[in-house]
Residue frames as qw, qx, qy, qz and C-alpha x, y, z in Angstrom:
[[0.931, 0.236, 0.259, -0.098, -8.46, 9.61, 13.37],
 [0.454, -0.439, 0.595, 0.498, -5.45, 8.03, 11.74],
 [0.478, 0.581, -0.309, -0.582, -4.98, 8.46, 7.99],
 [0.872, 0.162, 0.463, 0.006, -5.60, 5.57, 5.62],
 [0.052, -0.621, 0.555, 0.552, -2.69, 5.27, 3.02],
 [0.650, 0.239, 0.717, 0.074, -4.45, 2.58, 0.90],
 [0.511, 0.808, 0.278, -0.098, -5.54, 4.99, -1.87],
 [0.002, 0.891, -0.405, -0.204, -2.04, 6.69, -2.08],
 [0.463, -0.352, 0.797, 0.163, -0.21, 3.31, -2.22],
 [0.635, 0.348, 0.680, 0.111, -2.47, 1.83, -4.90],
 [0.358, 0.920, 0.061, -0.149, -2.22, 5.04, -6.90],
 [0.120, -0.756, 0.606, 0.215, 1.69, 4.86, -6.83],
 [0.562, -0.092, 0.807, 0.156, 1.58, 1.18, -7.80],
 [0.620, 0.606, 0.498, -0.019, -0.70, 1.76, -10.72],
 [0.198, 0.920, -0.251, -0.224, 1.66, 4.62, -12.00],
 [0.268, -0.590, 0.742, 0.171, 4.56, 2.18, -11.78],
 [0.529, 0.272, -0.657, -0.463, 2.63, -0.40, -13.90],
 [0.074, -0.010, 0.949, -0.307, 1.36, -2.74, -11.17],
 [0.515, -0.174, -0.471, -0.695, -2.01, -4.34, -11.50],
 [0.568, -0.201, 0.601, -0.525, -4.44, -5.90, -8.86],
 [0.406, 0.155, -0.862, -0.261, -4.84, -9.61, -9.37],
 [0.811, -0.372, -0.275, -0.357, -7.10, -12.22, -8.01],
 [0.692, -0.057, -0.585, 0.419, -6.18, -13.57, -4.66],
 [0.013, -0.342, 0.391, -0.854, -5.65, -12.03, -1.24],
 [0.400, -0.455, -0.792, 0.083, -7.76, -12.53, 1.91],
 [0.265, -0.730, -0.465, 0.425, -9.86, -10.14, 3.85],
 [0.016, 0.959, 0.080, -0.272, -8.52, -6.68, 3.64],
 [0.376, -0.506, 0.591, 0.503, -5.34, -7.65, 1.75],
 [0.712, 0.660, 0.006, -0.240, -5.03, -7.44, -2.01],
 [0.737, -0.143, 0.450, 0.484, -2.47, -9.12, -4.30],
 [0.350, 0.888, -0.112, -0.277, -0.64, -6.93, -6.90],
 [0.811, -0.032, 0.380, 0.445, 1.71, -7.97, -9.56],
 [0.042, -0.631, 0.299, 0.715, 4.11, -6.02, -11.75],
 [0.591, 0.561, -0.183, -0.549, 3.84, -5.65, -15.46],
 [0.371, 0.422, -0.807, -0.179, 6.04, -8.82, -16.14],
 [0.874, -0.283, -0.162, -0.361, 3.97, -10.93, -13.61],
 [0.671, 0.250, -0.596, 0.364, 7.28, -11.85, -11.92],
 [0.174, 0.090, -0.601, 0.775, 6.96, -10.02, -8.57],
 [0.419, -0.617, -0.609, -0.270, 4.01, -9.97, -6.16],
 [0.035, 0.203, -0.490, 0.847, 3.20, -7.51, -3.34],
 [0.285, -0.580, -0.756, 0.108, 0.38, -7.81, -0.69],
 [0.004, -0.342, 0.064, -0.938, -1.36, -4.44, -0.01],
 [0.220, -0.502, -0.771, 0.324, -3.27, -4.26, 3.19],
 [0.119, -0.808, -0.230, -0.529, -5.67, -1.49, 4.12],
 [0.638, -0.297, -0.397, 0.589, -3.31, -0.17, 6.80],
 [0.116, -0.975, -0.154, -0.110, -3.28, 3.01, 8.71],
 [0.668, -0.575, 0.213, 0.421, 0.46, 2.73, 9.26],
 [0.370, 0.866, -0.277, -0.194, 2.85, 4.87, 7.18],
 [0.301, -0.504, 0.803, 0.103, 5.50, 2.41, 7.99],
 [0.661, 0.230, 0.713, -0.041, 3.42, -0.46, 6.46],
 [0.544, 0.807, 0.186, -0.133, 2.69, 1.69, 3.40],
 [0.077, 0.848, -0.508, -0.133, 6.35, 2.47, 2.92],
 [0.504, -0.275, 0.819, 0.020, 7.23, -1.20, 3.33],
 [0.695, 0.492, 0.519, -0.073, 4.77, -2.17, 0.55],
 [0.368, 0.909, -0.149, -0.125, 6.50, 0.53, -1.78],
 [0.246, -0.679, 0.684, 0.101, 9.88, -0.89, -0.83],
 [0.677, 0.072, 0.733, -0.010, 8.74, -4.41, -1.77],
 [0.633, 0.692, 0.339, -0.072, 7.51, -3.02, -5.03],
 [0.642, 0.086, 0.197, 0.736, 10.92, -1.28, -5.81],
 [0.079, 0.820, 0.216, 0.525, 9.56, 2.15, -5.37],
 [0.271, 0.243, -0.436, 0.823, 11.02, 4.90, -3.10],
 [0.128, -0.468, -0.700, 0.524, 9.40, 5.87, 0.22],
 [0.017, -0.555, -0.408, -0.725, 6.50, 8.31, -0.14],
 [0.517, -0.746, -0.294, -0.298, 5.20, 8.76, 3.52]]
């Protein structure tokens, strides 16, 4: 079974000051930075490439 990176990605986003906001559809969530200037969409993905891309969009280094 493939690993789900959702918990790890959201943990790293929270540590960096990002918060979950209203919006998003289905299994996708909308997260904003502390200044509410940037938005990233976090899917429940089993792909490490997708997880790293979310981190890249958030300005964080690769973790997977």
